[in-house]
N, C-alpha and C positions, 0 to 999 in steps of 0.2 A: 077574725084575721089571726088571732093568736093560736087558734086551733091548727091552722095550716103550718105555722112555725113549729108547733109541737109535733105534728105528724111528720114533717120533713126531718126534724132532728132525730126522732125515734127511728125512722126508716134508714137514715144514714148510720146510726149506731148498729142496727140489725145487719145492714149490708157489710159493715166493717167486721162484725162478728163472724158472718159467713165467710168472708175473705180470709180471715185469720184461720178459721177451721180448715179451709181449702189448702192454705199454705202448709199447715201442720200435716195434713193428710199426704200431701205430695212429698214433703221432706221425710216422712216416716216410711215411704214406699207403698202406700196404699194402692196406687195406680200402676205399680210394676206388673208386667205380664210375664209370669214364669212358665206358663203352660204352652203358649203358642210357639216359642222357639223350639221346644222339644218335639213337637209334632209336625213342624214345618217340613221336615225332610220326608215325611210320609206322603205328602201331597205330590202328585205326579202330573201337575198341570202346567208345566213350564212351556213357554212358547219358544220354539226353535225354528230357525230359518233353514229351508231346504235349498239345494243348489240352484233350482229353477226359480228362485225368488218368491216362492209361496211360503206363507207362514202356516205351519201346522203345529198343533199341540201334540204331545207325546201319545195321547190316546188315539188321535187320528192316525198317527204313524204306525201304531200297533195293528190297526185293522187291515 
């Protein structure tokens, strides 16, 4: 029974360590996306409504 208490306490300590590492990574900007906003304007797949209530993408409109 004491082994279960040992395993639970060790797993909680490891989980807290991973949570602290995650918080530090988020605060330092590890997950910031600097690339996508710069190329977003190059994508031409916006959905636009036509006057007859059909939804067409800009690619369909060019054809």
